Residue, then its C-alpha position, 0 to 999 in steps of 0.5 A: m812855292a818857296v818854303n821858308l825857314h820856319d816851315i823847315l823847322y816845324w817839319l823837323l819837329y819830333f814825329r815827322a822830322l826825326e822819323n825822316l832823318f833817322d828811321s824811314t827808308e826814304g830818309q836813309k836813301i836821301y841822307s846816305e851819310i858820309d863815311d866818318q872813318v874815311y874823313e877821320k883818317e884824313f883828319e889824322e893825316n892832314g888836319i882840317k885842311g885835309i877834310q876840306q880838300k877831300v870834300t872839294d874833290e868829292l864834290d868836283k869829281w863829276k867834272h873830271v869823269p870822261v863822257h865822250i859823244a861823237v857827232a857825225g854827219e854831212s856838212g850843213c846838217g846842224k852838227s855845230a848847232f847841236i853841240n852848242a844846244v846840248r851844252s846850252l851855249s849860244p853861237e857867241d859864247k866862249y866855248a861854242a862851236e862856230e855855226g853857219l859854216e858850210e865847209t866840211t870838217y877835215e879833222i876831229c874837233p873836240y868841244r868841252h863842256p864849260e863846267s866839265d873838262g871830262f864831258i866832250m862832244w867831238d865833231l867828226p870828219g866825213v868818211g872817205t877823205n884822204q885823211f880818213p879813208k873808209e877802211k881806216y876810219l874807225e881807228a883814225i877817229q879812235y872809236e873806242k873812246y866814245d860812249f855814243f855816236i850821234i849820226m845826224y842828217e837833214k833831209r837826205f839819208r846817205e849810204i855812208d850813214t848806215w855804213l858808219a852805224k853798222a861799223v860802230r854797232d859791230k864794235n859794240k858801240k851805241f848809235f842814234f840817228v838824228r834828223t835836224h831842222i824839223y821845225q823848218a821841214l814842217k813849215q815847208e810841208k804845211k806850205n806845200r799841203p795847206t789843206t791836208f797837213q797834219e803834224e804827227v803824220a808828217l813826223d811819222k813820215m820823216r821817221n819811217k823813211c829813215l827806219e825803212e832805209a836803215l832796215v834795208a841796210g841791215l840795221k834792226d830797230p835803230k833809234v831815230f830822233l827828230i829834233d830842232n836845235k833852235k827849239k829844244e823843248m819841241f819835238e824829240f831833243g829831250a827824248l834823245q837826252d833821256e835815251l843817252l841817260s838811260s843807256y847807263d842804267s843797264l850798266k852796274r859799274a860804279s864808273d858808269d854811275m858816275k858817267k850818268t851823273t856827269l851827263a845829267f849835270s851837263l845836260s839842259a833840264i828840259t825833260t822830267n827824266v833829266m830833271l829827276c836824274k839831276k835831283e837824284a845826283l844832287s841828293k847824293r851830294i847833300p851830306i858832303v856839302a853839309l860837311a863842307v859847310a860844317s868844316s868851314m873856318s868862319e860864319y862867312e865861309e859857311i854861308e858862302k858854301f851853302k849859297a854856292e850849292i843852292e846856286f848850283y841847284q838853280k843852274q841845274f834846273n834852269i831857274d832864273t834869278q827872279q825865281l831864286e829870289e823866292n828862296k832867299e829866306l833859306m840861303s842863310l845860317t844865322e845864330t838865331e836859326l841855329k838856336e831854334y833848330r837846336i831845340v829839336f836836337d836837344g830834345h832828342e838827346s835828352s830823351g835818349g833818342t827813344s821818344v820819336e823812334t819806332p820800336t824796331r829801329t830805336r837802337n840802330a837810329a840811336g847808334r847812327w845819331d851818336r856815331f856822327k855826333d861823336f865824329f864831329v866832337r872828336v874832329f872839330q871839338s865842337k857840338e855846334k859843328w855837328l848841329i850845323y851839319e845836320y841843319c844843312k842836310t835838311a835845309l839843302a834837301n828842302n831847297l832841292d825839293s822846292m827847286y825840283e818842283q818849281a822846275i817841273k811846273l816850269y817845264g810843263l808850262k813851256m811844253t804846253l806853250n810850245v805845243v800850242a805854238s807848233s799847232t798854230n804855226 
């Protein structure tokens, strides 16, 4: 259910709103502030345009972080359809991989995400061709640049698949086995055994066959996913996406955290885990977007930047235009709304920042409040800019919460419908 602006304003009133903004652990986590010293230095060196450029660079950083996924498998197993499905593209889209061809891939083919030049899926040629002999295969495909290897097959699990898995494992690279065309395989199984068919039994049989052959080949505990590229919300397409995201959790480097953000923004939102990762990454953008809005040169520019971020939420959670229309009350920054919002902040200032703070946090909270107010006064010579900054953080957070909850409900409904459809077919 959409949240209107007046609901937000009431939530911001004293005991709850300022507690969340300046006191609670959760509030500090969501509203991790900008580094005012960094932006003030940027202002001293390059003026307002310097701040605007830095904000833009920060918000677009995820688009340039390198995430490379290698996709290997025999011709006709569905590599192209998989590459398109991960990037949420249809075969006729501009950046789509061409589907339905039976020819073998003879060269490495990169497919970039349409909104991220850093996220690339690579269709690998088969092992053992003249250009890519087995003994030189890893070096020829430049194995070191890939974050993951997806080894795909349709029905027949080949010896060359286990060889590639062991080869990349020995290079400390992660790999996943993926069997495709599961929907059609189940339909055929049901046709062959109409009276004894059980979907879960059939799926376990498919998975176990791969696991057994992998274990015989010397691969311990390989991860196998059963998917259908044309029915992403059924079977284990979502589980595979979850696994790709979780692969970065054990890595503590900042670069890997950025890779996870890039991957989260590049994947379609079809699981609760993917959507949660998206929400966490989007929440980190809130203070930067708020600064982008506050540093705008006109009211029109403020509104456009604000709306652009809301529409980014829409795209990330796969919420269509009709559903977004329910949130239209939030997509504005009018003078009337700011006047109402100002009541909260003027009340806080006149009280010295003590009337709504818990005793143990009063001093720290007031320090944060004053520091960011002073930053906007020094840089923008305007208290209004600071007011807009604080307003935007709250409005964006409430939009994000609303869309996330809406997406969770939609995903749950789609999953239920697909399970019913699967059981009746």
